[in-house]
N, C-alpha and C positions, 0 to 999 in steps of 0.2 A: 458514584461510579456507574450504578445501574443506569442512570440518566445518560452518562456519556456513551455507554454501550448501546443503548436505545437509540441514541443519536447516530451511532455508527451504522446501525442496521438501517435507519431511515436514509442516511446518506448513501449507502451502498445501492439501495433500491433506486434512488434517484439517479445515481451515476450509471447503474445498469440500463435504466430507461433512456437515458442521454446517449449512451454508447450504442444501443440498439437502434435509436433513431438515426444517429449519424452514420451507421454502417449500412443503412438501407440503399440498396443500388438503384440507379435510375432505371426506368423501363427499357430504354434502349439508348445506345450511344454509337456515334460514328467513329469513335476513337478505338485504337487497338487497346486491348486489356493492359491495365498498368502492371507492371512487374512488381512483385513484393520486394521490399527492402531487404538486403541480406541481413541475416540473423548472426549474431555473435555465437561462436561455438560454445556449447554447453559447459565445457570446462572453464573457459574464460569467463563466462557469466557467473559460474559458481565460485570462482576465486575473487571476484570483484567484491570490494567492501560494501555493505549496505549503506543506504543513505535514507534519512527522514523524508528528503525531497524527491527521490527517484525510485526507490525500491518498494514495489507493491507489497502490501501486507501479506498476501499469499506466499510470496517468497520469503518474507521474514519468518512466517509460521514453519518453514522447511529448514530454517537455519538455527540450530540449537544454540550457538553462541549469541546470535542476534536476539533470540528470544530471552535468554539469560539477561542480557543488557536491558531489554524491554521491561522485563519483571523486576529488574533492580530499581528502575525509575518509577514504574507503575505496578507495585506489587499487588494491587487490587485486580489486576488483569489475569493473574495466575488462576487457572481453572476456567477461564472465559474465552478459551481459544475458538470455540464454535461462534461466539458472537464476533470476534475479530475476523474470522474467516468470511463473514457476511460482507465485509468491506474489502475482499480480497484484491481487487484490481486497483484499490485506492492506496495512496501513500499516507504515511502519518501526517504529512503537511496537508494532504487533501482533506483529512478528516478534522483537522484542527478547528475550521469554523463551525462544525457541528457540535463540538465539545471543547470550546476555547478555555473553559474553566479547568479542564483536565489536561489538555494538550497545550500547555502554555508555551511561549517562546523559549522561556528559560529551560523548561524540561526537554523540549525538543532539541535545544542546543546541547544540553548534557548528553542525550542519547546519541546525537550525532558525533560528538567528541569521543564517546566510547566506541562508536562504530569505526571511526577513523583509527583508533588506537588498536583495533584488532589485528592479531598477526596475520 
């Protein structure tokens, strides 16, 4: 499990570098500034059920029920929230390639089923 969490940390650093590079603005442009996409209201986002494919880990960390489900399937992660936070903007599916022996398709499917069953 420590290997999986180390892989998470490495993956989050790689993802952060990729995002930072992708967000670098061009020196100048002849276009009007692009408008940001409208954001979902906070209440709507909070009421949405989490997903292994779309919910960033930092959002899971702030959802007690989601974390209960995560710890049910990955009990070795309990107490490792700081390590998980390093992969904050990544989803569980995003980190799967870095720790495929831990985040198997079967385990992620079971987590997803429990997320969908949440009230």
